[in-house]
C-alpha distance (Angstrom), angle and dihedral (degrees) to the residues before:
residue distance angle dihedral
M1 . . .
E2 3.82 . .
N3 3.79 116.8 .
L4 3.81 121.5 -107.1
N5 3.82 96.8 -102.7
T6 3.80 91.8 52.8
F7 3.79 90.1 44.6
L8 3.81 92.4 53.9
K9 3.79 93.3 43.3
N10 3.77 92.8 55.7
K11 3.80 101.3 46.7
K12 3.77 145.2 0.3
I13 3.78 117.6 -115.0
K14 3.79 114.5 -106.3
Y15 3.78 126.3 -141.6
Y16 3.78 107.3 -91.0
D17 3.78 112.1 -179.8
T18 3.77 145.2 -61.5
I19 3.78 112.7 -94.9
S20 3.78 114.5 -102.2
S21 3.80 116.9 -113.3
K22 3.80 90.0 -111.0
I23 3.80 92.1 57.3
E24 3.81 93.6 38.7
E25 3.80 88.9 64.8
N26 3.80 90.4 71.2
F27 3.78 102.1 19.7
H28 3.81 95.7 85.2
H29 3.80 90.5 63.1
F30 3.79 92.9 37.9
A31 3.81 91.0 55.4
N32 3.81 93.2 48.6
E33 3.80 91.8 51.8
N34 3.81 99.9 39.1
C35 3.81 108.4 25.9
K36 3.80 137.1 64.7
A37 3.81 126.4 -136.2
I38 3.80 113.5 -125.1
N39 3.79 135.4 -173.1
P40 3.84 113.5 -74.8
A41 3.82 87.6 -146.9
D42 3.80 86.5 76.5
I43 3.78 93.7 55.6
N44 3.81 99.1 99.8
E45 3.80 90.7 49.7
I46 3.79 92.0 54.5
L47 3.78 108.5 30.0
D48 3.78 131.5 60.0
S49 3.80 96.8 -124.8
D50 3.82 92.5 -177.5
S51 3.81 92.0 64.7
F52 3.82 89.4 50.8
E53 3.80 93.3 49.8
E54 3.80 91.8 47.7
E55 3.80 91.2 53.3
E56 3.81 101.4 38.3
G57 3.81 103.1 29.0
Y58 3.80 96.0 -126.0
T59 3.79 135.9 69.8
L60 3.79 131.5 -103.8
D61 3.81 87.7 -115.8
D62 3.82 88.7 57.0
L63 3.80 89.2 53.4
F64 3.80 93.3 52.7
L65 3.81 92.5 45.2
E66 3.80 91.5 51.9
D67 3.81 93.2 49.0
P68 3.85 115.4 22.8
S69 3.82 89.7 -173.1
T70 3.82 90.6 65.0
T71 3.81 109.2 131.6
F72 3.79 128.4 -149.0
Y73 3.81 117.9 -154.9
R74 3.80 144.0 165.0
G75 3.78 133.3 -140.0
K76 3.78 144.8 161.4
Y77 3.80 125.3 -131.2
K78 3.80 128.6 175.8
G79 3.79 88.7 -4.5
E80 3.81 94.4 -56.0
Y81 3.80 128.1 111.2
F82 3.77 120.7 -128.2
F83 3.78 137.2 171.0
G84 3.77 128.3 -145.6
I85 3.78 139.2 -161.2
K86 3.80 116.7 -157.0
S87 3.78 120.2 -167.5
I88 3.80 132.5 165.5
N89 3.78 94.2 -86.4
T90 3.78 106.8 29.6
H91 3.78 153.1 7.0
Y92 3.80 124.5 -124.6
I93 3.79 125.4 -164.8
F94 3.81 126.7 -157.2
S95 3.78 124.0 -165.9
N96 3.77 141.9 136.6
Q97 3.80 88.9 -135.4
D98 3.79 131.7 68.2
I99 3.80 96.4 -117.2
D100 3.79 117.6 -171.0
F101 3.82 107.7 -139.6
S102 3.80 94.2 171.7
D103 3.81 93.0 103.7
I104 3.80 99.8 50.7
P105 3.81 111.4 135.2
E106 3.79 119.2 -81.1
Y107 3.78 117.8 -122.3
E108 3.78 123.7 -149.9
N109 3.81 95.5 -141.1
H110 3.77 109.8 45.9
Y111 3.76 93.0 -168.5
Y112 3.75 136.4 15.4
D113 3.78 144.4 -159.2
K114 3.81 109.5 -54.8
M115 3.80 91.0 -120.5
Q116 3.78 94.3 53.2
W117 3.81 89.8 93.5
L118 3.82 84.2 84.6
L119 3.81 88.5 72.0
L120 3.79 96.3 51.9
D121 3.79 120.9 113.3
F122 3.79 125.8 -101.2
Q123 3.84 112.6 -59.3
A124 3.80 93.6 -0.1
V125 3.80 113.0 165.3
D126 3.81 98.4 -107.5
T127 3.81 94.2 50.6
F128 3.81 94.8 69.5
E129 3.81 95.0 74.8
Y130 3.82 91.1 58.8
M131 3.80 104.1 27.9
G132 3.79 106.1 28.5
K133 3.77 111.9 -139.6
E134 3.80 110.1 -11.1
I135 3.79 107.2 -130.4
N136 3.79 109.4 177.3
C137 3.81 137.6 24.1
E138 3.81 120.2 -165.4
Q139 3.79 129.4 -178.1
I140 3.82 104.6 -137.5
D141 3.81 94.1 -174.2
N142 3.79 138.1 -32.8
E143 3.80 91.8 -63.3
I144 3.81 109.6 27.2
Q145 3.78 128.1 67.2
K146 3.80 126.2 -171.9
I147 3.81 120.9 -151.7
E148 3.80 122.1 -171.1
G149 3.79 121.0 -157.7
E150 3.78 136.2 179.3
H151 3.81 92.6 -95.9
A152 3.80 106.7 21.7
T153 3.80 148.3 0.7
R154 3.78 126.6 -117.7
Y155 3.80 133.6 -166.2
I156 3.81 124.1 -152.9
F157 3.80 129.1 -161.7
K158 3.81 115.3 -148.0
I159 3.79 129.1 -160.6
N160 3.80 117.9 -174.5
D161 3.81 88.6 -12.2
K162 3.81 91.3 -55.9
N163 3.81 121.4 121.3
V164 3.80 104.9 -126.3
A165 3.82 107.4 158.7
G166 3.78 135.8 24.5
I167 3.79 143.3 173.9
Q168 3.81 132.5 -166.0
V169 3.81 122.4 -146.2
K170 3.80 123.2 -164.1
N171 3.81 125.8 171.1
N172 3.83 91.5 -11.8
I173 3.82 90.3 -53.8
I174 3.81 126.6 116.0
E175 3.79 96.9 -127.9
N176 3.80 100.0 175.6
I177 3.80 139.3 11.9
F178 3.79 128.3 -175.1
T179 3.79 134.6 170.8
A180 3.81 123.6 -177.9
N181 3.80 112.8 -109.9
D182 3.80 97.1 -110.3
Y183 3.81 92.6 52.4
R184 3.79 102.8 48.5
E185 3.81 124.2 120.2
K186 3.81 90.8 31.4
G187 3.79 98.4 104.4
L188 3.81 95.1 -111.4
A189 3.81 95.3 132.5
K190 3.80 89.6 49.5
M191 3.81 90.4 54.5
L192 3.79 90.3 50.3
I193 3.79 91.3 49.1
N194 3.80 91.4 49.8
T195 3.80 89.0 51.9
A196 3.80 91.2 48.6
K197 3.82 90.7 51.2
E198 3.80 88.8 63.9
D199 3.83 87.8 62.6
F200 3.80 96.0 33.7
P201 3.85 109.5 35.1
E202 3.83 91.4 177.9
L203 3.80 93.1 52.1
Q204 3.82 115.2 155.0
H205 3.79 137.6 -177.0
S206 3.79 116.1 -106.4
N207 3.80 117.4 -101.5
V208 3.81 88.1 -134.7
K209 3.80 110.6 70.8
T210 3.78 139.6 160.5
E211 3.80 118.4 -127.3
L212 3.81 88.8 -96.6
G213 3.79 89.8 47.5
E214 3.81 90.9 53.6
K215 3.79 90.7 54.1
M216 3.78 92.1 47.9
A217 3.80 93.4 47.7
S218 3.79 90.3 51.6
K219 3.83 89.7 55.4
I220 3.83 96.6 43.8
K221 3.79 112.2 58.1
L222 3.81 117.8 -165.1
């Protein structure tokens, strides 16, 4: 199997198909666990936009203008490369191979808390909207991981190799905090904030908080 660079050098990726509703049910989770978000600026170098416009009746640029949170990602399944575009309303898949996605794993929870993106791994698909391209991932210690993106930095707390708490810092402000239900009230967010303060000495809580965020801010003084 040729490597990705050779693959991209030899041919642009053609529009393959939209994902069927049956596959879409699990594909969101599948993409987050198996694919990597990449910079949409590279899209015209990689994808055959003409084949997309012929099929859909509008351009890839139109899609990104309509939904700025649209995410471009790459993956490999059954030995074949594919690229995806995820927007609010739909998923598109590009490949030069007829890949059968009908047997991707089933996930018990088809969707999750909106803030759970904070717990996703480095360069996961759903992180791009909030972080831009994630550039660097550093293991601070056995439990805490630091991920730097184009627009922000996030810190993740791991227990038994599972991401259970996360915070996002942008411009010295704690923009987002999330802890999985089973791990709340254990001081994990506070440990992440203390770690972040080593990188951002002037760290502050955001002025915009949820009810839960207000309670947490009142407990964690900066």
